[in-house]
C-alpha positions as CSV (number, residue, x, y, z in Angstrom):
1,M,-33.8,-74.5,-14.8
2,A,-32.9,-71.2,-13.2
3,L,-29.9,-69.3,-14.5
4,A,-27.2,-68.3,-12.2
5,P,-26.5,-64.6,-11.9
6,C,-23.6,-63.3,-14.1
7,F,-21.0,-61.4,-12.3
8,V,-18.4,-59.4,-14.2
9,S,-15.3,-58.4,-12.3
10,F,-14.0,-54.9,-12.2
11,A,-10.8,-56.2,-13.9
12,A,-12.8,-57.6,-16.8
13,I,-14.6,-54.3,-17.2
14,V,-11.3,-52.4,-17.3
15,F,-9.8,-54.7,-19.9
16,I,-12.9,-54.9,-22.1
17,S,-13.4,-51.1,-22.0
18,S,-9.7,-50.6,-22.8
19,F,-9.9,-53.0,-25.7
20,I,-13.0,-51.4,-27.1
21,T,-11.7,-48.0,-26.6
22,S,-8.4,-48.8,-28.4
23,L,-10.3,-50.4,-31.4
24,L,-13.1,-47.8,-31.8
25,L,-11.5,-44.5,-31.0
26,P,-7.7,-44.6,-31.1
27,S,-7.2,-41.2,-32.6
28,A,-9.3,-39.5,-30.0
29,Y,-7.4,-41.0,-27.1
30,P,-3.8,-39.7,-27.1
31,L,-2.5,-41.2,-23.8
32,E,-0.8,-44.6,-24.3
33,L,0.2,-46.7,-21.3
34,N,1.1,-50.3,-21.4
35,A,-0.1,-50.6,-25.0
36,T,-3.6,-49.5,-24.0
37,I,-4.9,-46.2,-25.2
38,L,-7.1,-44.4,-22.7
39,P,-8.4,-40.9,-22.4
40,I,-6.7,-38.8,-19.7
41,F,-10.0,-38.6,-17.8
42,D,-10.3,-42.4,-17.7
43,V,-6.7,-42.6,-16.4
44,D,-7.6,-40.2,-13.7
45,L,-10.7,-42.2,-12.7
46,L,-8.7,-45.5,-12.7
47,E,-5.9,-44.0,-10.6
48,F,-8.5,-42.5,-8.2
49,S,-10.2,-45.9,-7.8
50,L,-6.8,-47.3,-6.7
51,N,-7.4,-45.6,-3.3
52,L,-10.5,-47.6,-2.7
53,E,-9.0,-50.8,-4.0
54,Y,-6.0,-50.4,-1.6
55,L,-8.4,-49.8,1.3
56,E,-10.6,-52.8,0.5
57,A,-7.6,-55.1,-0.1
58,D,-6.0,-54.3,3.2
59,F,-9.2,-54.4,5.2
60,F,-10.2,-57.8,3.8
61,L,-6.7,-59.3,3.9
62,F,-6.0,-58.1,7.5
63,G,-9.5,-59.2,8.6
64,S,-9.0,-62.7,7.3
65,L,-5.2,-63.3,7.4
66,G,-3.9,-60.8,10.0
67,R,-1.6,-59.4,7.4
68,G,-2.1,-57.1,4.4
69,L,-1.1,-56.2,0.9
70,D,2.6,-55.6,1.9
71,M,2.8,-59.4,2.7
72,V,0.5,-60.8,0.1
73,A,1.6,-58.8,-2.9
74,P,4.5,-56.6,-1.8
75,N,5.3,-55.6,-5.5
76,L,2.0,-53.6,-5.4
77,T,2.9,-51.5,-2.4
78,R,6.2,-49.9,-3.7
79,G,7.6,-50.0,-0.1
80,S,4.9,-47.9,1.5
81,P,4.1,-48.4,5.2
82,P,1.3,-50.9,6.2
83,P,-2.0,-49.6,7.4
84,I,-2.5,-48.3,11.0
85,G,-4.5,-50.4,13.3
86,A,-5.6,-53.1,10.9
87,Q,-5.9,-56.5,12.6
88,K,-7.2,-60.1,12.2
89,A,-10.9,-60.1,12.8
90,N,-12.7,-62.6,15.1
91,L,-14.4,-64.4,12.3
92,D,-15.9,-67.9,12.0
93,G,-14.3,-70.2,9.4
94,I,-16.9,-69.7,6.7
95,T,-16.9,-65.9,7.0
96,N,-13.1,-65.8,7.1
97,G,-12.9,-67.8,3.9
98,V,-15.3,-65.5,2.1
99,I,-13.5,-62.4,3.4
100,L,-10.2,-63.9,2.2
101,Q,-11.6,-64.3,-1.3
102,F,-12.7,-60.7,-1.2
103,G,-9.2,-59.7,-0.3
104,Y,-7.7,-61.7,-3.2
105,Q,-10.3,-60.2,-5.5
106,E,-9.2,-56.7,-4.5
107,V,-5.5,-57.6,-5.1
108,G,-6.6,-58.6,-8.6
109,H,-8.4,-55.3,-9.1
110,I,-5.2,-53.4,-8.1
111,K,-3.1,-55.6,-10.5
112,A,-5.6,-55.0,-13.3
113,I,-5.6,-51.2,-12.8
114,K,-1.9,-51.1,-12.6
115,N,-1.6,-53.0,-15.9
116,V,-3.5,-50.2,-17.6
117,V,-2.3,-47.1,-15.7
118,R,0.9,-46.1,-13.9
119,G,-0.8,-45.7,-10.5
120,F,0.9,-44.5,-7.4
121,P,2.4,-45.9,-4.3
122,W,0.1,-47.5,-1.7
123,P,-1.1,-44.8,0.7
124,Q,-0.9,-45.4,4.4
125,L,-4.4,-46.0,5.6
126,D,-5.9,-45.9,9.1
127,L,-8.0,-49.0,9.5
128,S,-8.0,-48.9,13.3
129,A,-11.1,-49.7,15.3
130,P,-11.3,-46.2,16.7
131,T,-11.4,-44.8,13.2
132,F,-14.3,-47.1,12.3
133,A,-16.0,-46.2,15.6
134,K,-15.9,-42.5,14.7
135,V,-17.5,-43.2,11.3
136,I,-20.3,-45.3,12.9
137,D,-20.9,-42.8,15.6
138,Q,-21.3,-40.0,13.0
139,A,-23.6,-42.2,10.9
140,I,-26.0,-42.8,13.8
141,D,-25.4,-39.4,15.4
142,S,-24.7,-41.0,18.8
143,R,-21.7,-42.5,20.6
144,L,-21.9,-46.3,21.0
145,Q,-20.8,-47.8,24.3
146,P,-18.8,-50.0,23.9
147,P,-17.3,-48.4,20.8
148,F,-17.9,-50.1,17.5
149,N,-15.1,-52.5,16.6
150,P,-15.1,-54.0,13.1
151,Y,-12.7,-56.7,14.2
152,A,-14.8,-57.9,17.1
153,N,-17.1,-60.4,15.3
154,N,-18.7,-61.5,12.0
155,V,-21.5,-59.0,12.2
156,S,-19.3,-56.0,13.0
157,F,-16.8,-56.9,10.3
158,L,-19.6,-57.3,7.7
159,I,-21.1,-53.9,8.7
160,A,-17.7,-52.3,8.2
161,A,-17.2,-54.2,4.9
162,H,-20.6,-52.9,3.7
163,L,-19.5,-49.3,4.7
164,I,-16.2,-49.3,2.8
165,P,-17.5,-49.0,-0.8
166,Y,-19.4,-45.9,0.3
167,V,-16.2,-44.1,1.3
């Protein structure tokens, strides 16, 4: 019998590391937020990672639902403006369902981080097709015609989705 791969979510890693840190080294970690003790350096890293989590959440939510974090979890946006140019992608049903789950997972990551650190308001992002086209053109050192559009189809969206974690 083959064993299924084990996936640990970012949220689980944050909570487990916070728990271990608070048990093992409480006196070395002076910053206390939401009853979790973290070193200032770790707080900075978690807050920095919020940028990527916001980006991923909005890209996946808009791609699958045609609406973003401001509609799905408005309490996480603190009234900040929605992203520029984000739109519903032309995805088949199966791909749309997978991308939607990615979006919800990113919302969970944001919630998990904000349960540990203060965070900051949701930054306005530019998720427009022309922005992605510029990135792809730079990556291949050539201008595509027609321009790359991550919202055009499954393949384009998945290429863009693969690119985002490398931001």
